[in-house]
C-alpha positions as CSV (number, residue, x, y, z in Angstrom):
1,M,0.0,0.0,0.0
2,E,1.3,3.4,-0.9
3,P,1.6,5.9,1.9
4,T,-1.0,8.6,2.1
5,P,0.5,12.0,1.5
6,P,0.1,14.4,4.4
7,S,-2.8,16.8,4.1
8,S,-1.8,20.4,3.4
9,P,-3.0,23.2,5.6
10,D,-6.1,25.3,4.6
11,P,-4.7,27.9,2.2
12,G,-7.4,30.4,3.4
13,R,-5.8,30.9,6.8
14,A,-2.5,32.0,8.3
15,P,-0.3,29.2,9.8
16,L,-0.2,28.6,13.5
17,P,3.2,29.0,15.1
18,G,5.1,25.8,14.3
19,E,3.4,25.3,10.9
20,P,5.0,26.4,7.6
21,A,3.7,29.5,5.9
22,P,1.4,28.6,2.9
23,G,3.2,29.1,-0.4
24,A,6.6,29.5,1.3
25,S,9.5,27.7,-0.5
26,Q,11.1,26.4,2.7
27,Q,10.7,22.7,1.8
28,P,11.3,21.2,-1.6
29,A,8.5,19.4,-3.2
30,P,8.1,15.9,-1.6
31,N,9.1,12.9,-3.6
32,P,6.4,10.2,-3.3
33,Q,9.0,7.5,-4.2
34,L,11.0,8.2,-1.0
35,P,10.0,7.5,2.7
36,P,9.5,10.6,4.9
37,G,12.9,10.4,6.6
38,F,14.7,10.6,3.2
39,Q,12.8,13.6,1.7
40,P,15.1,16.4,0.3
41,Q,15.8,19.2,2.7
42,P,16.3,22.9,1.9
43,G,19.8,24.1,1.5
44,L,21.7,26.1,4.1
45,L,21.5,29.3,2.2
46,A,17.8,29.0,1.7
47,R,17.3,28.4,5.4
48,L,19.5,31.4,6.3
49,W,17.7,33.6,3.8
50,A,14.4,32.8,5.4
51,I,15.6,34.3,8.7
52,K,17.7,37.2,7.4
53,A,16.1,39.8,9.6
54,A,16.7,37.8,12.8
55,L,20.3,37.2,11.6
56,L,20.8,40.9,11.0
57,L,19.5,41.9,14.4
58,F,21.5,39.2,16.1
59,A,24.7,40.4,14.3
60,A,23.9,44.0,15.3
61,M,23.8,43.0,19.0
62,L,27.2,41.2,18.7
63,L,28.9,44.0,16.8
64,N,27.6,46.6,19.2
65,F,28.8,44.6,22.2
66,Y,32.2,44.2,20.6
67,G,32.5,47.9,20.0
68,I,31.6,48.6,23.6
69,Y,34.2,46.1,24.7
70,K,36.9,47.7,22.5
71,E,36.2,51.2,23.8
72,I,36.0,50.2,27.5
73,G,39.1,47.9,27.2
74,K,37.6,45.1,29.3
75,L,34.5,42.9,29.3
76,L,31.5,44.8,30.6
77,I,29.6,42.3,32.8
78,Q,26.8,44.7,34.0
79,P,26.2,48.4,33.2
80,T,27.5,51.0,35.6
81,Q,27.1,54.8,35.8
82,R,30.7,55.2,34.7
83,N,30.0,53.4,31.4
84,V,26.9,55.3,30.5
85,A,28.8,57.7,28.2
86,I,30.2,54.8,26.1
87,L,26.9,53.0,26.0
88,A,25.2,56.2,24.9
89,E,27.7,56.5,22.0
90,H,26.5,53.0,20.9
91,G,22.8,53.8,20.9
92,L,21.6,53.5,24.5
93,F,18.3,55.3,25.2
94,V,19.2,58.5,27.0
95,R,16.2,60.7,27.8
96,A,17.9,64.1,27.4
97,M,19.4,63.1,24.0
98,V,16.0,61.8,22.8
99,H,14.4,65.1,23.8
100,D,17.2,66.9,21.9
101,G,16.1,65.3,18.7
102,E,17.8,61.9,18.7
103,W,14.5,59.9,18.4
104,W,16.2,57.0,16.7
105,R,17.5,55.9,20.1
106,H,14.2,54.2,20.7
107,F,15.3,51.7,18.0
108,T,19.1,51.5,18.5
109,A,18.5,50.7,22.2
110,L,17.0,47.4,21.1
111,V,20.4,46.2,19.8
112,T,22.6,47.8,22.5
113,P,23.5,45.1,25.1
114,T,24.5,46.7,28.3
115,G,26.7,43.9,29.5
116,A,27.9,40.3,28.9
117,I,25.1,38.8,30.9
118,D,22.6,40.8,29.1
119,L,24.0,39.8,25.7
120,L,24.3,36.1,26.5
121,I,20.8,35.6,27.9
122,C,19.1,37.9,25.3
123,A,21.0,36.5,22.4
124,W,20.3,32.9,23.3
125,I,16.5,33.4,23.9
126,F,16.2,35.7,20.8
127,W,17.9,33.1,18.6
128,S,15.5,30.5,19.9
129,L,12.4,32.5,19.1
130,G,13.3,35.2,16.6
131,P,13.9,32.9,13.5
132,M,10.7,30.9,14.2
133,V,8.6,34.1,14.4
134,E,10.2,35.5,11.2
135,R,9.5,32.3,9.3
136,L,5.8,32.5,10.3
137,L,5.3,36.2,9.7
138,G,7.8,36.9,7.0
139,T,10.7,39.3,7.1
140,L,8.9,42.6,6.6
141,R,6.2,41.8,9.2
142,F,8.8,40.4,11.7
143,L,10.9,43.6,11.4
144,T,7.7,45.7,11.8
145,L,6.8,43.7,15.0
146,F,10.3,43.8,16.6
147,L,11.1,47.4,15.9
148,L,7.8,49.1,16.4
149,A,6.7,47.0,19.5
150,G,10.2,47.3,21.0
151,A,10.6,51.0,20.4
152,G,6.9,51.5,21.3
153,G,7.5,49.7,24.7
154,I,10.4,52.1,25.5
155,A,8.2,55.1,24.5
156,L,5.3,53.8,26.5
157,A,7.4,53.7,29.6
158,E,8.7,57.1,28.9
159,V,5.3,58.6,28.4
160,F,3.5,57.0,31.3
161,A,6.5,56.6,33.7
162,P,8.9,59.4,32.7
163,G,12.4,59.1,34.1
164,S,12.0,55.4,34.8
165,L,14.2,54.2,32.0
166,R,17.9,53.5,32.6
167,W,19.2,50.5,30.7
168,S,16.4,49.6,28.2
169,G,18.0,47.3,25.6
170,P,17.5,44.0,23.9
171,W,15.3,42.8,26.7
172,V,12.5,45.1,25.5
173,G,12.6,43.6,22.0
174,L,12.7,40.1,23.5
175,Y,9.6,40.7,25.5
176,C,7.8,42.0,22.4
177,V,8.6,38.7,20.7
178,F,7.3,36.7,23.6
179,G,4.0,38.7,23.4
180,A,3.8,38.1,19.7
181,L,3.3,34.4,20.1
182,P,-0.2,34.4,21.7
183,G,-1.1,37.3,19.6
184,M,-0.3,35.4,16.4
185,V,-2.3,32.3,17.6
186,F,-5.3,34.4,18.3
187,G,-5.0,36.3,15.0
188,D,-5.0,33.0,13.2
189,T,-7.7,31.1,15.1
190,F,-9.8,33.9,16.7
191,S,-10.3,31.3,19.4
192,L,-9.5,32.3,23.0
193,G,-9.5,28.6,24.1
194,K,-6.9,27.6,21.5
195,T,-4.8,30.6,22.3
196,L,-4.8,29.9,26.0
197,R,-3.8,26.2,25.4
198,H,-1.0,27.1,23.0
199,P,2.6,26.7,24.4
200,G,3.5,30.2,23.2
201,T,0.8,31.6,25.6
202,R,2.2,29.7,28.5
203,S,5.7,31.0,27.7
204,C,4.3,34.5,27.5
205,A,2.5,34.1,30.9
206,F,5.8,32.9,32.5
207,W,7.6,36.0,31.4
208,V,4.8,38.2,32.6
209,V,4.9,36.7,36.0
210,L,8.7,37.0,36.1
211,G,8.4,40.6,35.0
212,L,5.9,41.4,37.8
213,V,8.2,39.7,40.4
214,F,11.1,41.8,39.3
215,A,8.9,44.9,39.2
216,Y,7.8,44.2,42.8
217,I,11.5,43.8,43.9
218,S,12.6,46.9,42.0
219,E,9.8,49.1,43.4
220,T,9.5,47.8,47.0
221,E,12.8,46.2,48.1
222,L,15.1,48.5,46.0
223,K,12.7,51.5,46.0
224,G,13.0,51.8,42.2
225,S,16.7,52.6,42.4
226,S,18.2,49.5,41.0
227,G,18.4,51.0,37.5
228,F,19.0,47.6,35.9
229,Y,15.4,46.4,35.3
230,D,13.1,48.6,33.2
231,W,10.0,46.6,33.8
232,Q,7.7,49.2,32.5
233,A,9.3,49.2,29.1
234,Q,9.5,45.4,28.9
235,L,5.9,44.7,29.9
236,G,4.8,47.5,27.6
237,G,6.8,46.0,24.8
238,M,5.1,42.6,25.5
239,A,1.6,44.2,25.4
240,L,2.4,45.9,22.1
241,G,3.8,42.6,20.8
242,V,0.5,40.9,21.5
243,L,-1.4,43.6,19.6
244,L,0.9,43.7,16.6
245,G,1.2,39.9,16.5
246,F,-2.5,39.6,16.3
247,A,-3.0,42.4,13.8
248,L,-0.2,41.3,11.4
249,T,-1.3,37.6,11.5
250,A,-5.0,38.6,11.0
251,I,-4.0,40.3,7.7
252,T,-3.8,36.9,6.2
253,S,-6.6,35.0,8.0
254,R,-9.2,37.8,8.1
255,P,-8.1,40.9,6.1
256,A,-11.2,42.8,6.9
257,I,-10.1,42.8,10.6
258,G,-6.4,42.5,10.2
259,I,-5.7,45.5,7.9
260,P,-7.5,48.1,10.1
261,A,-6.1,46.5,13.3
262,S,-2.6,46.7,11.8
263,L,-3.0,50.4,10.8
264,V,-4.3,51.2,14.3
265,S,-1.5,49.2,16.0
266,V,1.3,50.7,13.9
267,G,-0.2,54.2,14.2
268,G,-0.3,53.8,18.0
269,C,3.3,52.7,18.3
270,V,4.4,55.6,16.1
271,G,2.3,58.0,18.1
272,L,4.0,56.8,21.3
273,I,7.5,57.2,19.8
274,V,6.6,60.8,18.7
275,A,5.2,61.7,22.1
276,S,8.3,60.3,23.9
277,S,10.6,62.2,21.5
278,L,8.8,65.5,22.2
279,G,8.9,65.0,26.0
280,I,5.1,64.5,26.3
281,H,4.2,62.5,29.4
282,V,1.1,61.7,31.4
283,D,0.7,63.4,34.8
284,R,-0.2,60.5,37.1
285,T,-0.4,62.7,40.3
286,P,-3.6,61.7,42.1
287,S,-6.3,64.3,42.3
288,A,-7.7,65.5,45.5
289,G,-10.9,63.5,44.9
290,P,-14.6,64.6,44.7
291,A,-15.7,67.6,46.7
292,D,-18.6,65.7,48.2
293,G,-18.6,62.5,50.2
294,P,-16.7,61.6,53.3
295,T,-13.3,63.2,53.9
296,R,-10.6,62.5,56.4
297,E,-9.0,65.0,58.6
298,R,-5.6,66.0,57.2
299,D,-2.7,67.3,59.2
300,P,-1.4,70.9,58.6
301,D,1.6,69.7,56.6
302,E,-0.5,67.7,54.2
303,K,-2.9,70.7,53.7
304,L,0.1,72.8,52.7
305,L,1.2,70.3,50.1
306,E,-2.2,69.3,48.7
307,T,-1.3,70.4,45.1
308,R,1.5,69.2,42.9
309,D,2.9,72.7,42.5
310,D,3.1,73.1,46.2
311,V,5.0,69.8,46.5
312,L,7.5,71.0,43.9
313,S,7.8,74.3,45.6
314,A,8.6,72.6,48.9
315,E,11.2,70.4,47.1
316,E,12.7,73.5,45.5
317,Q,13.0,75.2,48.8
318,Q,14.9,72.2,50.2
319,L,17.2,72.4,47.1
320,Q,17.8,76.1,47.7
321,E,18.7,75.4,51.3
322,I,21.2,72.8,50.2
323,N,22.7,75.0,47.5
324,A,23.1,77.8,50.0
325,F,25.1,75.4,52.2
326,L,27.3,74.3,49.3
327,D,28.0,77.9,48.2
328,R,30.6,78.1,51.0
329,W,32.8,76.0,48.7
330,G,31.7,77.6,45.5
331,P,30.3,75.9,42.4
332,L,33.2,73.5,42.2
333,P,34.4,72.5,45.7
334,M,38.0,71.7,46.5
335,P,38.0,70.2,49.9
336,M,41.8,69.9,49.8
337,L,42.0,73.7,50.0
338,Q,39.0,74.3,52.2
339,P,38.3,71.1,54.2
340,P,34.8,70.8,55.9
341,D,34.7,70.4,59.6
342,D,32.9,67.6,61.4
343,Q,29.6,69.5,61.7
344,E,29.7,70.4,58.0
345,I,30.3,66.7,57.1
346,E,27.3,65.7,59.2
347,R,25.1,68.3,57.4
348,A,26.4,67.2,54.0
349,D,25.6,63.6,54.8
350,A,22.1,64.5,55.9
351,Y,21.6,66.7,52.8
352,L,22.7,63.9,50.5
353,E,20.1,61.6,52.0
354,K,17.5,64.2,51.4
355,L,18.5,64.6,47.8
356,D,18.4,60.9,47.2
357,D,14.9,60.8,48.6
358,L,13.9,63.7,46.3
359,A,15.4,62.0,43.3
360,L,13.1,59.0,43.9
361,G,10.0,61.1,44.5
362,T,10.0,63.4,41.5
363,N,11.1,63.5,37.9
364,E,11.0,67.3,37.4
365,L,14.0,68.2,39.6
366,V,16.3,65.3,38.8
367,D,18.6,67.3,36.5
368,E,18.8,70.1,39.1
369,L,19.5,67.6,41.9
370,D,22.5,65.9,40.2
371,P,25.0,68.8,40.5
372,A,24.2,69.2,44.2
373,R,24.6,65.5,44.8
374,V,28.0,65.5,43.1
375,R,29.2,68.5,45.1
376,L,28.1,66.8,48.4
377,L,29.8,63.6,47.4
378,I,33.0,65.5,46.8
379,L,32.8,67.1,50.3
380,L,32.1,63.6,51.8
381,A,35.2,62.2,50.0
382,R,33.1,59.7,48.2
383,Y,35.1,60.3,45.0
384,S,34.3,57.1,43.0
385,V,30.6,57.7,43.3
386,A,31.0,61.4,42.6
387,T,32.9,60.8,39.4
388,Q,30.4,58.2,38.2
389,R,27.4,60.4,38.9
390,A,29.2,63.4,37.3
391,E,30.0,61.5,34.1
392,E,26.4,60.4,33.8
393,Y,25.3,64.0,34.3
394,T,27.5,65.2,31.4
395,I,25.7,62.7,29.1
396,M,22.3,63.9,30.4
397,Q,23.3,67.5,29.7
398,S,24.8,66.7,26.3
399,N,28.3,67.6,27.5
400,S,27.5,71.1,28.4
401,P,30.4,73.2,29.8
402,R,28.9,73.3,33.3
403,S,28.5,69.5,33.4
404,Q,32.1,69.0,32.1
405,A,33.5,71.4,34.7
406,L,31.6,69.5,37.5
407,A,33.0,66.2,36.2
408,G,36.5,67.7,36.2
409,A,36.1,68.9,39.8
410,A,35.1,65.4,40.9
411,F,38.3,63.9,39.2
412,V,40.5,66.7,40.7
413,A,39.2,65.8,44.1
414,Q,39.9,62.1,43.5
415,G,43.5,63.0,42.3
416,G,46.2,60.5,41.5
417,G,45.8,58.8,38.1
418,K,42.4,60.6,37.6
419,L,44.1,64.0,36.9
420,H,44.3,63.1,33.2
421,D,40.5,62.8,33.2
422,A,40.2,66.0,35.1
423,A,42.3,67.9,32.7
424,N,40.4,66.5,29.7
425,Y,37.0,67.6,31.1
426,L,38.1,71.0,32.4
427,S,40.0,71.9,29.2
428,K,36.8,71.3,27.2
429,A,34.7,73.2,29.8
430,V,36.8,76.4,29.6
431,E,37.7,76.5,25.9
432,G,35.7,79.7,25.6
433,E,35.4,82.6,27.9
434,G,31.7,82.0,28.8
435,L,32.1,79.4,31.6
436,A,35.6,80.6,32.4
437,T,34.2,84.1,33.3
438,E,31.2,82.7,35.2
439,W,33.2,80.0,37.0
440,P,36.9,81.0,37.2
441,E,37.3,78.1,39.6
442,A,37.2,75.8,36.6
443,V,40.3,77.6,35.2
444,F,42.1,77.3,38.5
445,M,41.3,73.6,38.7
446,L,42.6,73.0,35.2
447,G,45.9,74.6,36.3
448,Y,45.9,72.5,39.4
449,A,45.4,69.3,37.4
450,L,48.1,70.2,34.9
451,D,50.4,71.0,37.8
452,G,49.8,67.6,39.2
453,L,50.7,66.1,35.8
454,H,54.0,68.1,35.8
455,E,53.0,70.2,32.8
456,D,54.5,73.3,34.3
457,V,54.1,75.8,31.4
458,P,50.4,75.0,30.7
459,A,49.7,75.0,34.4
460,G,51.2,78.5,34.8
461,S,49.3,79.7,31.8
462,Q,46.0,78.6,33.4
463,Y,46.9,80.1,36.8
464,Q,47.6,83.4,35.1
465,R,44.3,83.3,33.3
466,F,42.5,82.5,36.6
467,L,44.1,85.5,38.3
468,R,43.3,87.7,35.3
469,L,39.6,86.7,35.6
470,V,39.3,87.3,39.4
471,T,41.6,90.3,39.9
472,E,42.3,93.8,38.5
473,G,45.9,94.6,39.1
474,D,46.6,94.1,42.8
475,R,43.0,94.6,43.9
476,D,40.7,91.6,44.4
477,V,37.2,92.3,42.9
478,G,34.2,90.7,44.6
479,N,36.0,87.5,45.4
480,L,34.1,85.0,47.7
481,P,35.9,83.4,50.6
482,H,36.3,80.1,48.8
483,R,38.4,81.8,46.1
484,L,41.0,83.3,48.4
485,P,43.0,80.1,49.0
486,M,42.9,79.6,45.2
487,I,44.3,83.1,44.6
488,E,47.0,82.6,47.1
489,M,48.0,79.2,45.7
490,A,48.1,80.6,42.1
491,R,50.3,83.5,43.1
492,D,52.7,81.3,45.1
493,Y,53.0,79.0,42.0
494,L,53.8,81.9,39.7
495,G,56.2,83.5,42.1
496,R,58.4,80.4,42.4
């Protein structure tokens, strides 16, 4: 008896995950004269061509990681504040840069691994799922799904939880692929029961639960400060992956539903990306509630802070108090010339704790808090943390002269082998006369760093420039107390 050839799938519907796409030339025509185990198989090039988009994305992750490794000079296991500048150069999502017009970071972040662990796990899982999804959807629809759902997930987090993103990368794209699996099944069958029973749905549910567990740990145990798990972006990418997976699959199975659903889904993702790029976000501050109905008695402090503007005003007052304290050392503190006493160290420590609490409680003041935090860290001799935070601040401020001067001050305070970094930042900060006139301390610090590097002539030149900026002849003009030891040291150096 001749074997009965296997029945072909219904050409009127899209394939389920795990079935070949109708009309796809992935398998050569079966030979009825041969048993199933001896049927001809597609060639290697044909199989690779069928997953060319997944290969391209996978190669982009590897090349980006290699570029980061070459620039850092060592294997980056996990991201750190110190490496944020290099990661940003390779496409990391940086909020300030996106708002400055670099919208494409929504997409490049998807192929920017932030460490070796990140790369190994993401690449392994992506390689297990990505090619299968591409074979089922086709290259164009797979790229649409990965890029729009991934970038849309990052944008969704930025719009609804502004300031929450730190290291969004391939994990967001990976979550959107997980979400695509149940979406594709439902888009093909329009059966909730079949969708829930499908293995892809169980896989998606596992990652949702895992994401919620990490979200709980991040928000409660770590108080949202871990910085290594952007659960809002990842779960958002998964939700958009479900929608796009359904819509792009339904194009084939039920075009009357699939085409409008695809247009709406794609338009929604694009809208989120545009809103995120323009800095638009949703204010989630709870309202005071209805005027009528039972109310509870509030204490006087709560009544004073019942509106969001009042809350910000109170936080700004705290920041002003802290800045007034820091002004004793000027905009760029040098504790080696003006060391703080024990009481001042206690106050600086208390103020730093306040600033850390403010940074967790608001997004509007974060850019204003960072300079004060760096200055306090310098006074507290926590130089490694100060330099890390200062370098991150320079990226957030697009390498503005003030941020570079602050980073230079942190490296000057650390001293030793870090004076090269200090001189690099400070020389860029005072290239023109703008910041040099406003903050002559930066010019003095550049001379101090060059002196430490035994570059006597350039150091003397910067000391002369500093004195020219803060004095007229032999008369000091409006110099604050923190500048007096700088003036004395510069004159002693030049008088040798």
